[in-house]
C-alpha positions as CSV (number, residue, x, y, z in Angstrom):
1,M,42.8,1.2,8.2
2,F,39.5,1.6,10.1
3,R,36.5,-0.1,8.4
4,Q,33.1,1.3,9.3
5,P,30.0,-0.9,8.8
6,F,27.9,1.7,7.0
7,H,27.3,2.1,3.3
8,L,28.4,5.5,1.9
9,V,26.2,6.0,-1.1
10,E,27.9,7.0,-4.3
11,F,26.7,9.6,-6.7
12,S,23.4,8.7,-8.2
13,P,21.2,10.7,-10.7
14,W,18.0,9.0,-9.7
15,P,17.0,11.3,-6.8
16,F,17.3,14.4,-8.9
17,I,15.4,12.8,-11.9
18,R,12.7,11.5,-9.4
19,G,12.2,15.0,-8.1
20,I,11.8,16.4,-11.7
21,G,9.3,13.6,-12.4
22,G,7.4,14.4,-9.2
23,L,7.2,18.1,-10.1
24,S,6.2,17.3,-13.7
25,L,3.5,15.0,-12.3
26,T,2.0,17.9,-10.3
27,F,2.0,20.2,-13.3
28,G,0.6,17.3,-15.4
29,L,-2.3,16.8,-13.0
30,V,-3.1,20.5,-13.0
31,I,-3.1,20.7,-16.8
32,F,-5.3,17.6,-17.0
33,F,-7.8,19.0,-14.5
34,H,-8.1,22.3,-16.3
35,Y,-7.5,21.5,-20.0
36,K,-7.9,17.7,-20.2
37,I,-4.5,17.3,-21.8
38,L,-2.7,14.0,-20.8
39,R,0.7,14.3,-22.5
40,L,2.7,15.8,-19.6
41,L,0.9,13.5,-17.1
42,F,1.8,10.4,-19.0
43,L,5.4,11.6,-19.6
44,A,5.8,12.3,-15.8
45,L,4.4,8.8,-14.9
46,A,6.8,7.2,-17.4
47,V,9.8,9.1,-16.0
48,L,8.8,8.1,-12.4
49,F,8.4,4.5,-13.4
50,L,11.7,4.2,-15.2
51,C,13.6,6.1,-12.6
52,S,12.1,4.0,-9.8
53,F,13.1,0.8,-11.7
54,Q,16.6,2.0,-12.1
55,W,17.0,3.2,-8.6
56,W,15.6,0.0,-7.0
57,R,17.8,-2.0,-9.4
58,D,20.8,-0.3,-7.9
59,V,19.6,-0.9,-4.4
60,V,19.1,-4.6,-5.1
61,R,22.6,-4.8,-6.7
62,E,24.1,-3.1,-3.6
63,G,22.4,-5.6,-1.3
64,T,22.9,-8.8,-3.2
65,V,26.0,-8.6,-5.4
66,L,28.1,-5.9,-3.8
67,G,27.4,-6.9,-0.2
68,F,26.9,-3.3,1.0
69,H,23.9,-4.2,3.2
70,T,25.7,-5.1,6.4
71,V,23.9,-5.6,9.7
72,A,24.2,-1.9,10.5
73,V,22.8,-0.9,7.2
74,T,20.0,-3.5,7.4
75,T,19.1,-2.1,10.9
76,G,18.9,1.4,9.5
77,L,16.6,0.2,6.6
78,K,14.3,-1.5,9.2
79,I,14.1,1.6,11.2
80,G,13.3,3.6,8.1
81,M,10.5,1.2,7.1
82,I,9.0,1.3,10.6
83,L,9.0,5.1,10.5
84,F,7.4,5.0,7.0
85,I,4.6,2.7,8.3
86,I,4.1,5.0,11.3
87,S,3.6,7.9,8.9
88,E,1.1,5.9,7.0
89,V,-0.8,5.1,10.2
90,I,-1.0,8.8,11.0
91,F,-2.2,9.4,7.4
92,F,-5.2,7.1,8.0
93,V,-5.8,8.4,11.5
94,S,-6.9,11.7,9.9
95,F,-9.7,9.9,8.0
96,F,-10.8,8.0,11.1
97,W,-10.7,11.3,13.0
98,A,-13.1,12.9,10.5
99,F,-15.4,9.9,10.6
100,F,-15.6,9.7,14.4
101,H,-16.3,13.4,14.7
102,R,-19.3,13.2,12.4
103,R,-20.4,9.8,13.5
104,L,-20.5,10.7,17.2
105,S,-22.2,14.1,16.7
106,P,-24.1,14.2,13.5
107,T,-25.3,17.8,12.8
108,A,-28.7,19.1,11.6
109,E,-27.4,19.2,8.1
110,L,-27.0,15.4,8.3
111,G,-30.5,14.9,9.6
112,C,-29.1,14.4,13.2
113,S,-28.6,10.7,12.2
114,W,-25.9,8.5,10.8
115,P,-25.8,7.5,8.0
116,P,-27.2,10.9,6.9
117,V,-30.8,11.0,5.8
118,G,-31.2,9.8,2.3
119,V,-27.9,7.8,2.2
120,S,-28.3,4.0,2.1
121,A,-25.2,2.3,3.5
122,L,-23.8,-1.0,2.3
123,N,-24.6,-4.3,4.1
124,P,-21.4,-5.0,5.9
125,F,-22.0,-8.8,5.9
126,Q,-22.1,-9.3,2.2
127,L,-19.3,-8.1,-0.1
128,P,-17.4,-6.2,2.6
129,L,-17.2,-9.4,4.7
130,L,-15.9,-11.3,1.7
131,N,-13.3,-8.6,1.2
132,T,-12.2,-9.0,4.8
133,V,-11.9,-12.7,4.5
134,V,-9.8,-12.4,1.3
135,L,-7.4,-9.8,2.8
136,L,-6.9,-11.7,6.1
137,A,-6.2,-14.9,4.1
138,S,-3.6,-13.0,2.1
139,G,-1.9,-12.1,5.4
140,V,-1.8,-15.8,6.3
141,T,-0.2,-16.8,3.0
142,V,2.5,-14.0,3.1
143,T,3.4,-15.2,6.7
144,F,3.6,-18.7,5.4
145,C,6.0,-17.6,2.7
146,H,8.1,-15.7,5.2
147,H,8.5,-18.8,7.4
148,R,9.4,-20.9,4.3
149,I,12.2,-18.4,3.5
150,I,13.5,-18.6,7.0
151,N,13.4,-22.4,6.9
152,K,15.1,-22.6,3.5
153,N,12.1,-24.2,1.8
154,L,12.7,-23.3,-1.9
155,S,9.4,-24.6,-3.4
156,N,6.5,-23.7,-1.0
157,R,7.7,-20.2,-0.4
158,K,6.9,-19.2,-4.1
159,I,3.4,-20.8,-3.8
160,G,2.6,-18.8,-0.7
161,L,3.7,-15.5,-2.3
162,I,1.8,-16.3,-5.5
163,L,-1.3,-16.9,-3.5
164,T,-0.8,-13.6,-1.6
165,I,-0.6,-11.7,-4.9
166,I,-3.7,-13.4,-6.3
167,L,-5.7,-12.6,-3.2
168,G,-4.5,-9.0,-3.3
169,L,-5.6,-8.7,-6.9
170,Y,-8.9,-10.4,-6.1
171,F,-9.5,-7.9,-3.3
172,T,-9.0,-5.0,-5.7
173,F,-11.4,-6.6,-8.1
174,L,-14.0,-7.0,-5.3
175,Q,-13.5,-3.4,-4.2
176,V,-14.2,-2.1,-7.7
177,G,-17.4,-4.2,-7.8
178,E,-18.4,-2.8,-4.4
179,Y,-18.0,0.8,-5.7
180,Q,-20.3,-0.1,-8.6
181,E,-23.0,-1.4,-6.1
182,T,-23.0,1.6,-3.8
183,R,-26.1,3.8,-3.9
184,F,-24.2,6.9,-2.9
185,S,-21.2,8.8,-4.3
186,I,-18.3,10.8,-3.0
187,A,-20.5,13.9,-3.3
188,D,-23.2,12.5,-0.8
189,R,-22.3,14.6,2.2
190,V,-19.5,13.7,4.6
191,F,-20.5,10.0,4.7
192,G,-19.8,9.5,1.0
193,A,-16.6,11.6,1.2
194,V,-15.1,9.7,4.2
195,F,-16.2,6.3,2.8
196,F,-14.7,6.8,-0.7
197,V,-11.6,8.6,0.4
198,A,-10.7,6.2,3.2
199,T,-11.5,3.0,1.3
200,G,-10.0,4.4,-2.0
201,F,-6.7,5.3,-0.4
202,H,-6.7,1.8,1.3
203,G,-7.3,0.3,-2.2
204,L,-4.4,2.3,-3.5
205,H,-2.2,0.9,-0.8
206,V,-3.3,-2.6,-1.7
207,I,-2.3,-2.0,-5.3
208,I,1.1,-0.7,-4.2
209,G,1.6,-3.6,-1.8
210,S,0.7,-6.1,-4.6
211,L,3.4,-4.5,-6.8
212,F,5.8,-4.7,-3.9
213,L,5.1,-8.4,-3.5
214,L,5.3,-9.0,-7.2
215,T,8.8,-7.5,-7.2
216,C,9.6,-9.9,-4.3
217,L,8.3,-12.8,-6.3
218,L,10.6,-11.9,-9.2
219,R,13.5,-11.7,-6.7
220,L,12.6,-15.1,-5.3
221,Y,12.9,-16.6,-8.8
222,L,16.3,-14.8,-9.1
223,N,17.4,-16.3,-5.7
224,H,18.0,-12.9,-4.2
225,F,16.8,-13.9,-0.7
226,S,18.4,-16.2,1.8
227,S,17.3,-17.3,5.2
228,R,19.3,-14.5,6.9
229,H,19.3,-11.8,4.2
230,H,15.8,-11.1,3.0
231,F,14.9,-7.6,4.3
232,G,13.3,-6.7,0.9
233,F,10.6,-9.4,1.4
234,E,10.4,-8.6,5.1
235,A,9.6,-4.9,4.4
236,A,6.9,-6.0,1.9
237,S,5.3,-8.3,4.4
238,W,5.3,-5.6,7.1
239,Y,3.6,-3.3,4.6
240,W,1.1,-5.9,3.7
241,H,0.2,-6.6,7.4
242,F,-0.2,-2.9,7.9
243,V,-2.7,-2.9,5.0
244,D,-4.5,-5.8,6.7
245,V,-4.8,-4.0,10.0
246,V,-6.0,-0.8,8.4
247,W,-8.8,-2.7,6.6
248,I,-9.9,-4.3,9.9
249,F,-10.3,-0.9,11.4
250,L,-12.1,0.3,8.3
251,Y,-14.5,-2.7,8.3
252,C,-15.3,-2.5,12.0
253,N,-15.8,1.2,12.1
254,I,-17.0,2.5,8.7
255,Y,-18.8,-0.6,7.5
256,I,-20.3,-2.1,10.7
257,W,-20.5,0.7,13.2
258,G,-20.9,3.4,10.6
259,S,-23.9,1.7,8.9
């Protein structure tokens, strides 16, 4: 009998339930915006969270216990993760495109200057610089953890991942403090809109990446990763390095050049 190396996924209810949860989330947001009612929004978030937990649990079980993640399957997962990161890059390119368009040719409505007249930009060498150092340090610690997994070091790899998560949470804390210090809002012309939308979405990606790494830390304690089979962690580290690179572009362009 011919044995093919690919995993033929069995019937699963989670994609359908996830779709219902996503549709409910959209309706919940609309109802909240218009009527300030949160019940459907919270219900949709609960459904999405529980469904994601169950779905990812099944994927972990397929890869660790059932052995369905062969070399061919892992290669497909890597290609999928690479394509996902490329789509995220294009997502942030749209924000940089809007920023460059206004930064290189400020109109009369902006006072023919950048930052626009009346807008006081943040000092890039104070809190934003600390944010940069913290996030780059987290990239070093997650790489340290990756190398420890490859070298079968069972103790230090957990320390590196714990430090990465702490630095990610600290970055989020500093970002909230930075928003409180700004003298402009998202309604302050295109400068405020681009600043808060770009840095806000980046902050959201940092939170998602921190949850991703926290899941990997739990899997480390459960011994789900080996030196040759740890794509779950590898995908999380790729995502985290993507977050680092986006922040470098944000810092150099929006904080330094844009101020």
